[in-house]
Jmol script that loads the backbone (N, CA, C; Angstrom):
load data "model"
ATOM      1  N   MET A   1    -298.651 -51.483 -10.838  1.00  0.00           N
ATOM      2  CA  MET A   1    -297.813 -50.751 -11.773  1.00  0.00           C
ATOM      3  C   MET A   1    -296.697 -51.640 -12.321  1.00  0.00           C
ATOM      4  N   GLY A   2    -296.157 -52.545 -11.516  1.00  0.00           N
ATOM      5  CA  GLY A   2    -295.062 -53.408 -11.938  1.00  0.00           C
ATOM      6  C   GLY A   2    -295.458 -54.335 -13.075  1.00  0.00           C
ATOM      7  N   ARG A   3    -296.676 -54.879 -12.999  1.00  0.00           N
ATOM      8  CA  ARG A   3    -297.131 -55.776 -14.071  1.00  0.00           C
ATOM      9  C   ARG A   3    -297.295 -55.023 -15.385  1.00  0.00           C
ATOM     10  N   ARG A   4    -297.763 -53.811 -15.290  1.00  0.00           N
ATOM     11  CA  ARG A   4    -297.963 -53.020 -16.508  1.00  0.00           C
ATOM     12  C   ARG A   4    -296.630 -52.735 -17.195  1.00  0.00           C
ATOM     13  N   VAL A   5    -295.628 -52.370 -16.407  1.00  0.00           N
ATOM     14  CA  VAL A   5    -294.295 -52.088 -16.957  1.00  0.00           C
ATOM     15  C   VAL A   5    -293.705 -53.361 -17.563  1.00  0.00           C
ATOM     16  N   ALA A   6    -293.861 -54.477 -16.865  1.00  0.00           N
ATOM     17  CA  ALA A   6    -293.353 -55.754 -17.380  1.00  0.00           C
ATOM     18  C   ALA A   6    -294.041 -56.121 -18.688  1.00  0.00           C
ATOM     19  N   ARG A   7    -295.355 -55.908 -18.753  1.00  0.00           N
ATOM     20  CA  ARG A   7    -296.096 -56.214 -19.984  1.00  0.00           C
ATOM     21  C   ARG A   7    -295.649 -55.309 -21.129  1.00  0.00           C
ATOM     22  N   LEU A   8    -295.443 -54.030 -20.840  1.00  0.00           N
ATOM     23  CA  LEU A   8    -294.985 -53.103 -21.873  1.00  0.00           C
ATOM     24  C   LEU A   8    -293.587 -53.464 -22.364  1.00  0.00           C
ATOM     25  N   LEU A   9    -292.709 -53.842 -21.450  1.00  0.00           N
ATOM     26  CA  LEU A   9    -291.363 -54.259 -21.828  1.00  0.00           C
ATOM     27  C   LEU A   9    -291.413 -55.530 -22.676  1.00  0.00           C
ATOM     28  N   CYS A  10    -292.251 -56.457 -22.261  1.00  0.00           N
ATOM     29  CA  CYS A  10    -292.419 -57.706 -23.009  1.00  0.00           C
ATOM     30  C   CYS A  10    -292.946 -57.418 -24.422  1.00  0.00           C
ATOM     31  N   GLN A  11    -293.933 -56.559 -24.520  1.00  0.00           N
ATOM     32  CA  GLN A  11    -294.480 -56.183 -25.826  1.00  0.00           C
ATOM     33  C   GLN A  11    -293.424 -55.487 -26.679  1.00  0.00           C
ATOM     34  N   ALA A  12    -292.606 -54.638 -26.068  1.00  0.00           N
ATOM     35  CA  ALA A  12    -291.554 -53.944 -26.814  1.00  0.00           C
ATOM     36  C   ALA A  12    -290.551 -54.937 -27.392  1.00  0.00           C
ATOM     37  N   VAL A  13    -290.184 -55.939 -26.604  1.00  0.00           N
ATOM     38  CA  VAL A  13    -289.264 -56.967 -27.102  1.00  0.00           C
ATOM     39  C   VAL A  13    -289.908 -57.723 -28.261  1.00  0.00           C
ATOM     40  N   GLY A  14    -291.173 -58.095 -28.113  1.00  0.00           N
ATOM     41  CA  GLY A  14    -291.882 -58.805 -29.176  1.00  0.00           C
ATOM     42  C   GLY A  14    -291.945 -58.001 -30.463  1.00  0.00           C
ATOM     43  N   TRP A  15    -292.321 -56.741 -30.351  1.00  0.00           N
ATOM     44  CA  TRP A  15    -292.420 -55.911 -31.553  1.00  0.00           C
ATOM     45  C   TRP A  15    -291.045 -55.569 -32.118  1.00  0.00           C
ATOM     46  N   GLY A  16    -290.039 -55.495 -31.257  1.00  0.00           N
ATOM     47  CA  GLY A  16    -288.671 -55.316 -31.751  1.00  0.00           C
ATOM     48  C   GLY A  16    -288.236 -56.496 -32.605  1.00  0.00           C
ATOM     49  N   LEU A  17    -288.612 -57.699 -32.172  1.00  0.00           N
ATOM     50  CA  LEU A  17    -288.306 -58.884 -32.980  1.00  0.00           C
ATOM     51  C   LEU A  17    -289.080 -58.885 -34.298  1.00  0.00           C
ATOM     52  N   VAL A  18    -290.294 -58.348 -34.287  1.00  0.00           N
ATOM     53  CA  VAL A  18    -291.057 -58.226 -35.537  1.00  0.00           C
ATOM     54  C   VAL A  18    -290.320 -57.300 -36.499  1.00  0.00           C
ATOM     55  N   VAL A  19    -289.807 -56.191 -35.982  1.00  0.00           N
ATOM     56  CA  VAL A  19    -289.046 -55.260 -36.824  1.00  0.00           C
ATOM     57  C   VAL A  19    -287.808 -55.951 -37.401  1.00  0.00           C
ATOM     58  N   LEU A  20    -287.094 -56.713 -36.558  1.00  0.00           N
ATOM     59  CA  LEU A  20    -285.931 -57.458 -37.060  1.00  0.00           C
ATOM     60  C   LEU A  20    -286.339 -58.462 -38.128  1.00  0.00           C
ATOM     61  N   ALA A  21    -287.472 -59.121 -37.939  1.00  0.00           N
ATOM     62  CA  ALA A  21    -287.955 -60.080 -38.937  1.00  0.00           C
ATOM     63  C   ALA A  21    -288.265 -59.374 -40.259  1.00  0.00           C
ATOM     64  N   LEU A  22    -288.866 -58.199 -40.175  1.00  0.00           N
ATOM     65  CA  LEU A  22    -289.159 -57.438 -41.393  1.00  0.00           C
ATOM     66  C   LEU A  22    -287.882 -56.995 -42.095  1.00  0.00           C
ATOM     67  N   LEU A  23    -286.892 -56.572 -41.327  1.00  0.00           N
ATOM     68  CA  LEU A  23    -285.613 -56.173 -41.918  1.00  0.00           C
ATOM     69  C   LEU A  23    -284.923 -57.365 -42.585  1.00  0.00           C
ATOM     70  N   ALA A  24    -284.941 -58.511 -41.922  1.00  0.00           N
ATOM     71  CA  ALA A  24    -284.330 -59.705 -42.502  1.00  0.00           C
ATOM     72  C   ALA A  24    -285.085 -60.150 -43.741  1.00  0.00           C
ATOM     73  N   GLY A  25    -286.401 -60.087 -43.691  1.00  0.00           N
ATOM     74  CA  GLY A  25    -287.202 -60.434 -44.867  1.00  0.00           C
ATOM     75  C   GLY A  25    -286.949 -59.478 -46.025  1.00  0.00           C
ATOM     76  N   GLY A  26    -286.797 -58.205 -45.710  1.00  0.00           N
ATOM     77  CA  GLY A  26    -286.471 -57.222 -46.747  1.00  0.00           C
ATOM     78  C   GLY A  26    -285.104 -57.475 -47.348  1.00  0.00           C
ATOM     79  N   SER A  27    -284.147 -57.853 -46.522  1.00  0.00           N
ATOM     80  CA  SER A  27    -282.810 -58.186 -47.032  1.00  0.00           C
ATOM     81  C   SER A  27    -282.870 -59.403 -47.947  1.00  0.00           C
ATOM     82  N   GLU A  28    -283.651 -60.394 -47.521  1.00  0.00           N
ATOM     83  CA  GLU A  28    -283.801 -61.596 -48.345  1.00  0.00           C
ATOM     84  C   GLU A  28    -284.449 -61.257 -49.686  1.00  0.00           C
ATOM     85  N   LEU A  29    -285.464 -60.416 -49.648  1.00  0.00           N
ATOM     86  CA  LEU A  29    -286.140 -60.003 -50.878  1.00  0.00           C
ATOM     87  C   LEU A  29    -285.194 -59.227 -51.791  1.00  0.00           C
ATOM     88  N   ALA A  30    -284.429 -58.297 -51.221  1.00  0.00           N
ATOM     89  CA  ALA A  30    -283.489 -57.510 -52.025  1.00  0.00           C
ATOM     90  C   ALA A  30    -282.416 -58.399 -52.647  1.00  0.00           C
ATOM     91  N   MET A  31    -281.882 -59.339 -51.868  1.00  0.00           N
ATOM     92  CA  MET A  31    -280.864 -60.251 -52.418  1.00  0.00           C
ATOM     93  C   MET A  31    -281.447 -61.130 -53.508  1.00  0.00           C
ATOM     94  N   SER A  32    -282.694 -61.543 -53.337  1.00  0.00           N
ATOM     95  CA  SER A  32    -283.335 -62.386 -54.346  1.00  0.00           C
ATOM     96  C   SER A  32    -283.576 -61.619 -55.635  1.00  0.00           C
ATOM     97  N   ILE A  33    -283.965 -60.364 -55.514  1.00  0.00           N
ATOM     98  CA  ILE A  33    -284.192 -59.539 -56.711  1.00  0.00           C
ATOM     99  C   ILE A  33    -282.871 -59.315 -57.440  1.00  0.00           C
ATOM    100  N   GLN A  34    -281.802 -59.042 -56.698  1.00  0.00           N
ATOM    101  CA  GLN A  34    -280.500 -58.807 -57.315  1.00  0.00           C
ATOM    102  C   GLN A  34    -279.963 -60.044 -58.019  1.00  0.00           C
ATOM    103  N   SER A  35    -280.188 -61.212 -57.427  1.00  0.00           N
ATOM    104  CA  SER A  35    -279.643 -62.440 -58.011  1.00  0.00           C
ATOM    105  C   SER A  35    -280.540 -63.019 -59.087  1.00  0.00           C
ATOM    106  N   GLY A  36    -281.785 -62.571 -59.158  1.00  0.00           N
ATOM    107  CA  GLY A  36    -282.702 -63.080 -60.165  1.00  0.00           C
ATOM    108  C   GLY A  36    -283.404 -64.370 -59.761  1.00  0.00           C
ATOM    109  N   GLY A  37    -283.197 -64.819 -58.562  1.00  0.00           N
ATOM    110  CA  GLY A  37    -283.849 -66.025 -58.052  1.00  0.00           C
ATOM    111  C   GLY A  37    -283.897 -65.968 -56.541  1.00  0.00           C
ATOM    112  N   TRP A  38    -284.721 -66.840 -55.973  1.00  0.00           N
ATOM    113  CA  TRP A  38    -284.871 -66.806 -54.523  1.00  0.00           C
ATOM    114  C   TRP A  38    -283.589 -67.232 -53.848  1.00  0.00           C
ATOM    115  N   GLU A  39    -283.129 -66.407 -52.937  1.00  0.00           N
ATOM    116  CA  GLU A  39    -281.913 -66.676 -52.199  1.00  0.00           C
ATOM    117  C   GLU A  39    -282.184 -66.400 -50.724  1.00  0.00           C
ATOM    118  N   PRO A  40    -282.307 -67.452 -49.905  1.00  0.00           N
ATOM    119  CA  PRO A  40    -282.638 -67.211 -48.502  1.00  0.00           C
ATOM    120  C   PRO A  40    -281.512 -66.496 -47.772  1.00  0.00           C
ATOM    121  N   TYR A  41    -281.889 -65.608 -46.881  1.00  0.00           N
ATOM    122  CA  TYR A  41    -280.939 -64.903 -46.015  1.00  0.00           C
ATOM    123  C   TYR A  41    -281.004 -65.605 -44.673  1.00  0.00           C
ATOM    124  N   THR A  42    -280.020 -66.443 -44.405  1.00  0.00           N
ATOM    125  CA  THR A  42    -280.067 -67.312 -43.239  1.00  0.00           C
ATOM    126  C   THR A  42    -279.583 -66.601 -41.979  1.00  0.00           C
ATOM    127  N   LEU A  43    -279.918 -67.203 -40.854  1.00  0.00           N
ATOM    128  CA  LEU A  43    -279.451 -66.676 -39.574  1.00  0.00           C
ATOM    129  C   LEU A  43    -277.928 -66.656 -39.524  1.00  0.00           C
ATOM    130  N   GLY A  44    -277.297 -67.694 -40.072  1.00  0.00           N
ATOM    131  CA  GLY A  44    -275.835 -67.743 -40.103  1.00  0.00           C
ATOM    132  C   GLY A  44    -275.239 -66.605 -40.912  1.00  0.00           C
ATOM    133  N   GLN A  45    -275.867 -66.288 -42.049  1.00  0.00           N
ATOM    134  CA  GLN A  45    -275.386 -65.159 -42.859  1.00  0.00           C
ATOM    135  C   GLN A  45    -275.546 -63.841 -42.097  1.00  0.00           C
ATOM    136  N   ALA A  46    -276.691 -63.695 -41.445  1.00  0.00           N
ATOM    137  CA  ALA A  46    -276.942 -62.462 -40.700  1.00  0.00           C
ATOM    138  C   ALA A  46    -275.930 -62.311 -39.570  1.00  0.00           C
ATOM    139  N   TRP A  47    -275.690 -63.383 -38.824  1.00  0.00           N
ATOM    140  CA  TRP A  47    -274.740 -63.336 -37.720  1.00  0.00           C
ATOM    141  C   TRP A  47    -273.332 -63.048 -38.235  1.00  0.00           C
ATOM    142  N   ALA A  48    -272.944 -63.722 -39.335  1.00  0.00           N
ATOM    143  CA  ALA A  48    -271.612 -63.515 -39.901  1.00  0.00           C
ATOM    144  C   ALA A  48    -271.434 -62.089 -40.404  1.00  0.00           C
ATOM    145  N   SER A  49    -272.486 -61.497 -40.960  1.00  0.00           N
ATOM    146  CA  SER A  49    -272.358 -60.125 -41.450  1.00  0.00           C
ATOM    147  C   SER A  49    -272.283 -59.116 -40.314  1.00  0.00           C
ATOM    148  N   ILE A  50    -272.843 -59.463 -39.162  1.00  0.00           N
ATOM    149  CA  ILE A  50    -272.785 -58.571 -38.005  1.00  0.00           C
ATOM    150  C   ILE A  50    -271.444 -58.712 -37.289  1.00  0.00           C
ATOM    151  N   ASP A  51    -271.049 -59.979 -36.984  1.00  0.00           N
ATOM    152  CA  ASP A  51    -269.797 -60.199 -36.251  1.00  0.00           C
ATOM    153  C   ASP A  51    -269.318 -61.630 -36.484  1.00  0.00           C
ATOM    154  N   LEU A  52    -268.510 -61.815 -37.503  1.00  0.00           N
ATOM    155  CA  LEU A  52    -268.005 -63.139 -37.868  1.00  0.00           C
ATOM    156  C   LEU A  52    -267.134 -63.734 -36.772  1.00  0.00           C
ATOM    157  N   ALA A  53    -266.365 -62.898 -36.081  1.00  0.00           N
ATOM    158  CA  ALA A  53    -265.473 -63.403 -35.033  1.00  0.00           C
ATOM    159  C   ALA A  53    -266.256 -64.061 -33.902  1.00  0.00           C
ATOM    160  N   SER A  54    -267.396 -63.476 -33.527  1.00  0.00           N
ATOM    161  CA  SER A  54    -268.182 -64.068 -32.440  1.00  0.00           C
ATOM    162  C   SER A  54    -268.811 -65.391 -32.870  1.00  0.00           C
ATOM    163  N   LEU A  55    -269.200 -65.492 -34.126  1.00  0.00           N
ATOM    164  CA  LEU A  55    -269.733 -66.754 -34.634  1.00  0.00           C
ATOM    165  C   LEU A  55    -268.665 -67.842 -34.575  1.00  0.00           C
ATOM    166  N   ASN A  56    -267.452 -67.513 -35.003  1.00  0.00           N
ATOM    167  CA  ASN A  56    -266.340 -68.466 -34.942  1.00  0.00           C
ATOM    168  C   ASN A  56    -265.998 -68.841 -33.503  1.00  0.00           C
ATOM    169  N   LEU A  57    -266.056 -67.871 -32.606  1.00  0.00           N
ATOM    170  CA  LEU A  57    -265.770 -68.137 -31.202  1.00  0.00           C
ATOM    171  C   LEU A  57    -266.803 -69.078 -30.597  1.00  0.00           C
ATOM    172  N   VAL A  58    -268.071 -68.827 -30.874  1.00  0.00           N
ATOM    173  CA  VAL A  58    -269.127 -69.704 -30.353  1.00  0.00           C
ATOM    174  C   VAL A  58    -268.953 -71.122 -30.886  1.00  0.00           C
ATOM    175  N   GLN A  59    -268.630 -71.242 -32.165  1.00  0.00           N
ATOM    176  CA  GLN A  59    -268.404 -72.567 -32.742  1.00  0.00           C
ATOM    177  C   GLN A  59    -267.257 -73.285 -32.027  1.00  0.00           C
ATOM    178  N   ALA A  60    -266.159 -72.596 -31.824  1.00  0.00           N
ATOM    179  CA  ALA A  60    -264.998 -73.208 -31.167  1.00  0.00           C
ATOM    180  C   ALA A  60    -265.319 -73.628 -29.735  1.00  0.00           C
ATOM    181  N   VAL A  61    -266.000 -72.769 -29.001  1.00  0.00           N
ATOM    182  CA  VAL A  61    -266.341 -73.080 -27.611  1.00  0.00           C
ATOM    183  C   VAL A  61    -267.285 -74.276 -27.538  1.00  0.00           C
ATOM    184  N   VAL A  62    -268.312 -74.274 -28.369  1.00  0.00           N
ATOM    185  CA  VAL A  62    -269.273 -75.378 -28.349  1.00  0.00           C
ATOM    186  C   VAL A  62    -268.597 -76.688 -28.719  1.00  0.00           C
ATOM    187  N   GLN A  63    -267.809 -76.684 -29.767  1.00  0.00           N
ATOM    188  CA  GLN A  63    -267.173 -77.924 -30.214  1.00  0.00           C
ATOM    189  C   GLN A  63    -266.102 -78.401 -29.241  1.00  0.00           C
ATOM    190  N   ARG A  64    -265.361 -77.501 -28.638  1.00  0.00           N
ATOM    191  CA  ARG A  64    -264.254 -77.899 -27.776  1.00  0.00           C
ATOM    192  C   ARG A  64    -264.708 -78.241 -26.365  1.00  0.00           C
ATOM    193  N   TYR A  65    -265.586 -77.421 -25.787  1.00  0.00           N
ATOM    194  CA  TYR A  65    -265.916 -77.582 -24.379  1.00  0.00           C
ATOM    195  C   TYR A  65    -267.243 -78.292 -24.119  1.00  0.00           C
ATOM    196  N   LEU A  66    -268.133 -78.353 -25.097  1.00  0.00           N
ATOM    197  CA  LEU A  66    -269.392 -79.050 -24.899  1.00  0.00           C
ATOM    198  C   LEU A  66    -269.344 -80.384 -25.641  1.00  0.00           C
ATOM    199  N   HIS A  67    -269.679 -80.353 -26.925  1.00  0.00           N
ATOM    200  CA  HIS A  67    -269.609 -81.573 -27.744  1.00  0.00           C
ATOM    201  C   HIS A  67    -269.767 -81.155 -29.204  1.00  0.00           C
ATOM    202  N   PRO A  68    -268.976 -81.739 -30.106  1.00  0.00           N
ATOM    203  CA  PRO A  68    -269.088 -81.370 -31.522  1.00  0.00           C
ATOM    204  C   PRO A  68    -270.480 -81.609 -32.111  1.00  0.00           C
ATOM    205  N   ALA A  69    -271.201 -82.614 -31.602  1.00  0.00           N
ATOM    206  CA  ALA A  69    -272.533 -82.910 -32.138  1.00  0.00           C
ATOM    207  C   ALA A  69    -273.548 -81.818 -31.792  1.00  0.00           C
ATOM    208  N   ILE A  70    -273.259 -81.028 -30.777  1.00  0.00           N
ATOM    209  CA  ILE A  70    -274.163 -79.914 -30.461  1.00  0.00           C
ATOM    210  C   ILE A  70    -274.084 -78.868 -31.568  1.00  0.00           C
ATOM    211  N   TRP A  71    -272.863 -78.659 -32.104  1.00  0.00           N
ATOM    212  CA  TRP A  71    -272.706 -77.675 -33.176  1.00  0.00           C
ATOM    213  C   TRP A  71    -273.251 -78.209 -34.490  1.00  0.00           C
ATOM    214  N   ASP A  72    -272.773 -79.389 -34.862  1.00  0.00           N
ATOM    215  CA  ASP A  72    -273.191 -79.978 -36.138  1.00  0.00           C
ATOM    216  C   ASP A  72    -273.743 -81.365 -35.874  1.00  0.00           C
ATOM    217  N   PRO A  73    -274.996 -81.580 -36.003  1.00  0.00           N
ATOM    218  CA  PRO A  73    -276.010 -80.847 -36.758  1.00  0.00           C
ATOM    219  C   PRO A  73    -276.871 -79.883 -35.949  1.00  0.00           C
ATOM    220  N   GLY A  74    -276.730 -79.848 -34.609  1.00  0.00           N
ATOM    221  CA  GLY A  74    -277.624 -79.067 -33.760  1.00  0.00           C
ATOM    222  C   GLY A  74    -277.751 -77.606 -34.107  1.00  0.00           C
ATOM    223  N   ILE A  75    -276.723 -76.824 -33.820  1.00  0.00           N
ATOM    224  CA  ILE A  75    -276.792 -75.382 -34.028  1.00  0.00           C
ATOM    225  C   ILE A  75    -276.796 -75.030 -35.514  1.00  0.00           C
ATOM    226  N   ILE A  76    -276.094 -75.831 -36.316  1.00  0.00           N
ATOM    227  CA  ILE A  76    -276.071 -75.592 -37.772  1.00  0.00           C
ATOM    228  C   ILE A  76    -277.485 -75.584 -38.348  1.00  0.00           C
ATOM    229  N   MET A  77    -278.346 -76.463 -37.819  1.00  0.00           N
ATOM    230  CA  MET A  77    -279.725 -76.531 -38.292  1.00  0.00           C
ATOM    231  C   MET A  77    -280.419 -75.171 -38.136  1.00  0.00           C
ATOM    232  N   PHE A  78    -280.186 -74.508 -36.996  1.00  0.00           N
ATOM    233  CA  PHE A  78    -280.797 -73.203 -36.769  1.00  0.00           C
ATOM    234  C   PHE A  78    -280.119 -72.105 -37.582  1.00  0.00           C
ATOM    235  N   LEU A  79    -278.816 -72.212 -37.777  1.00  0.00           N
ATOM    236  CA  LEU A  79    -278.104 -71.196 -38.557  1.00  0.00           C
ATOM    237  C   LEU A  79    -278.491 -71.219 -40.029  1.00  0.00           C
ATOM    238  N   LEU A  80    -279.032 -72.335 -40.503  1.00  0.00           N
ATOM    239  CA  LEU A  80    -279.450 -72.440 -41.902  1.00  0.00           C
ATOM    240  C   LEU A  80    -280.907 -72.041 -42.124  1.00  0.00           C
ATOM    241  N   LEU A  81    -281.623 -71.720 -41.055  1.00  0.00           N
ATOM    242  CA  LEU A  81    -283.009 -71.262 -41.188  1.00  0.00           C
ATOM    243  C   LEU A  81    -283.028 -69.810 -41.670  1.00  0.00           C
ATOM    244  N   PRO A  82    -284.100 -69.418 -42.375  1.00  0.00           N
ATOM    245  CA  PRO A  82    -284.221 -68.012 -42.762  1.00  0.00           C
ATOM    246  C   PRO A  82    -284.221 -67.109 -41.528  1.00  0.00           C
ATOM    247  N   ALA A  83    -283.485 -66.027 -41.587  1.00  0.00           N
ATOM    248  CA  ALA A  83    -283.351 -65.124 -40.444  1.00  0.00           C
ATOM    249  C   ALA A  83    -284.701 -64.555 -40.025  1.00  0.00           C
ATOM    250  N   TRP A  84    -285.562 -64.249 -40.990  1.00  0.00           N
ATOM    251  CA  TRP A  84    -286.867 -63.684 -40.648  1.00  0.00           C
ATOM    252  C   TRP A  84    -287.696 -64.687 -39.848  1.00  0.00           C
ATOM    253  N   LEU A  85    -287.581 -65.965 -40.167  1.00  0.00           N
ATOM    254  CA  LEU A  85    -288.345 -66.995 -39.462  1.00  0.00           C
ATOM    255  C   LEU A  85    -287.868 -67.136 -38.022  1.00  0.00           C
ATOM    256  N   VAL A  86    -286.556 -67.070 -37.845  1.00  0.00           N
ATOM    257  CA  VAL A  86    -285.980 -67.192 -36.505  1.00  0.00           C
ATOM    258  C   VAL A  86    -286.413 -66.018 -35.624  1.00  0.00           C
ATOM    259  N   ALA A  87    -286.691 -64.880 -36.209  1.00  0.00           N
ATOM    260  CA  ALA A  87    -287.137 -63.717 -35.438  1.00  0.00           C
ATOM    261  C   ALA A  87    -288.648 -63.687 -35.254  1.00  0.00           C
ATOM    262  N   VAL A  88    -289.404 -64.114 -36.257  1.00  0.00           N
ATOM    263  CA  VAL A  88    -290.856 -63.963 -36.187  1.00  0.00           C
ATOM    264  C   VAL A  88    -291.515 -64.996 -35.264  1.00  0.00           C
ATOM    265  N   VAL A  89    -290.955 -66.175 -35.150  1.00  0.00           N
ATOM    266  CA  VAL A  89    -291.569 -67.201 -34.291  1.00  0.00           C
ATOM    267  C   VAL A  89    -291.536 -66.786 -32.817  1.00  0.00           C
ATOM    268  N   PRO A  90    -290.366 -66.424 -32.263  1.00  0.00           N
ATOM    269  CA  PRO A  90    -290.407 -65.968 -30.870  1.00  0.00           C
ATOM    270  C   PRO A  90    -291.160 -64.647 -30.706  1.00  0.00           C
ATOM    271  N   ALA A  91    -291.152 -63.799 -31.725  1.00  0.00           N
ATOM    272  CA  ALA A  91    -291.897 -62.543 -31.639  1.00  0.00           C
ATOM    273  C   ALA A  91    -293.382 -62.818 -31.450  1.00  0.00           C
ATOM    274  N   ALA A  92    -293.920 -63.719 -32.253  1.00  0.00           N
ATOM    275  CA  ALA A  92    -295.341 -64.064 -32.132  1.00  0.00           C
ATOM    276  C   ALA A  92    -295.640 -64.665 -30.767  1.00  0.00           C
ATOM    277  N   ALA A  93    -294.777 -65.554 -30.308  1.00  0.00           N
ATOM    278  CA  ALA A  93    -294.991 -66.177 -29.001  1.00  0.00           C
ATOM    279  C   ALA A  93    -294.952 -65.138 -27.886  1.00  0.00           C
ATOM    280  N   ILE A  94    -294.002 -64.219 -27.941  1.00  0.00           N
ATOM    281  CA  ILE A  94    -293.886 -63.190 -26.904  1.00  0.00           C
ATOM    282  C   ILE A  94    -295.086 -62.256 -26.929  1.00  0.00           C
ATOM    283  N   ILE A  95    -295.502 -61.833 -28.110  1.00  0.00           N
ATOM    284  CA  ILE A  95    -296.637 -60.917 -28.221  1.00  0.00           C
ATOM    285  C   ILE A  95    -297.913 -61.576 -27.701  1.00  0.00           C
ATOM    286  N   VAL A  96    -298.134 -62.831 -28.050  1.00  0.00           N
ATOM    287  CA  VAL A  96    -299.327 -63.537 -27.575  1.00  0.00           C
ATOM    288  C   VAL A  96    -299.250 -63.735 -26.063  1.00  0.00           C
ATOM    289  N   PHE A  97    -298.104 -64.130 -25.555  1.00  0.00           N
ATOM    290  CA  PHE A  97    -297.939 -64.370 -24.128  1.00  0.00           C
ATOM    291  C   PHE A  97    -298.143 -63.096 -23.305  1.00  0.00           C
ATOM    292  N   CYS A  98    -297.707 -61.963 -23.827  1.00  0.00           N
ATOM    293  CA  CYS A  98    -297.741 -60.707 -23.077  1.00  0.00           C
ATOM    294  C   CYS A  98    -298.983 -59.872 -23.320  1.00  0.00           C
ATOM    295  N   ARG A  99    -299.885 -60.367 -24.130  1.00  0.00           N
ATOM    296  CA  ARG A  99    -301.061 -59.542 -24.426  1.00  0.00           C
ATOM    297  C   ARG A  99    -301.916 -59.355 -23.181  1.00  0.00           C
ATOM    298  N   ARG A 100    -302.652 -58.309 -23.200  1.00  0.00           N
ATOM    299  CA  ARG A 100    -303.523 -58.002 -22.068  1.00  0.00           C
ATOM    300  C   ARG A 100    -304.722 -58.926 -22.122  1.00  0.00           C
ATOM    301  N   ARG A 101    -305.079 -59.470 -21.014  1.00  0.00           N
ATOM    302  CA  ARG A 101    -306.188 -60.418 -20.959  1.00  0.00           C
ATOM    303  C   ARG A 101    -307.464 -59.702 -20.492  1.00  0.00           C
ATOM    304  N   ALA A 102    -307.867 -58.685 -21.238  1.00  0.00           N
ATOM    305  CA  ALA A 102    -309.038 -57.892 -20.878  1.00  0.00           C
ATOM    306  C   ALA A 102    -310.330 -58.682 -21.042  1.00  0.00           C
ATOM    307  N   ALA A 103    -310.390 -59.567 -22.012  1.00  0.00           N
ATOM    308  CA  ALA A 103    -311.608 -60.343 -22.255  1.00  0.00           C
ATOM    309  C   ALA A 103    -311.954 -61.212 -21.061  1.00  0.00           C
ATOM    310  N   LYS A 104    -310.977 -61.798 -20.411  1.00  0.00           N
ATOM    311  CA  LYS A 104    -311.227 -62.640 -19.242  1.00  0.00           C
ATOM    312  C   LYS A 104    -311.752 -61.796 -18.085  1.00  0.00           C
ATOM    313  N   ARG A 105    -311.214 -60.604 -17.914  1.00  0.00           N
ATOM    314  CA  ARG A 105    -311.653 -59.734 -16.838  1.00  0.00           C
ATOM    315  C   ARG A 105    -313.117 -59.344 -17.017  1.00  0.00           C
ATOM    316  N   ARG A 106    -313.520 -59.030 -18.259  1.00  0.00           N
ATOM    317  CA  ARG A 106    -314.885 -58.636 -18.520  1.00  0.00           C
ATOM    318  C   ARG A 106    -315.870 -59.755 -18.194  1.00  0.00           C
ATOM    319  N   VAL A 107    -315.484 -60.982 -18.493  1.00  0.00           N
ATOM    320  CA  VAL A 107    -316.354 -62.123 -18.212  1.00  0.00           C
ATOM    321  C   VAL A 107    -316.550 -62.263 -16.712  1.00  0.00           C
ATOM    322  N   PHE A 108    -315.489 -62.142 -15.937  1.00  0.00           N
ATOM    323  CA  PHE A 108    -315.584 -62.307 -14.495  1.00  0.00           C
ATOM    324  C   PHE A 108    -316.266 -61.108 -13.811  1.00  0.00           C
ATOM    325  N   GLU A 109    -316.134 -59.946 -14.412  1.00  0.00           N
ATOM    326  CA  GLU A 109    -316.739 -58.761 -13.827  1.00  0.00           C
ATOM    327  C   GLU A 109    -318.210 -58.626 -14.196  1.00  0.00           C
ATOM    328  N   GLY A 110    -318.655 -59.449 -15.118  1.00  0.00           N
ATOM    329  CA  GLY A 110    -320.060 -59.434 -15.486  1.00  0.00           C
ATOM    330  C   GLY A 110    -320.410 -58.416 -16.550  1.00  0.00           C
ATOM    331  N   GLY A 111    -319.442 -57.927 -17.309  1.00  0.00           N
ATOM    332  CA  GLY A 111    -319.763 -56.927 -18.325  1.00  0.00           C
ATOM    333  C   GLY A 111    -318.918 -57.064 -19.447  1.00  0.00           C
TER     334      GLY A 111
END
end "model"
wireframe off; spacefill off
backbone 0.3
color backbone group
């Protein structure tokens, strides 16, 4: 029973990320239609629109207590990626990783 619950939870997280990717993609599409040209909706924009103070805090902590090079170019590279891409890549990996391996069982069971 524990494995089944873990698999269901894993699948829920994966599909939740798919929903976030669709929402981010829809936001990008809406912004592009409004502006008349393609305008990517980046992870940094999404984070700033949700909570700008936390983004600033993370930047300050990383630059002050870790190393400035971790923030720029390291984290900046990810913040400039399209938000939908940042959500869909781990979503796909999680969904594939957590899928039920029924095909392998059938082969070993002889049917």
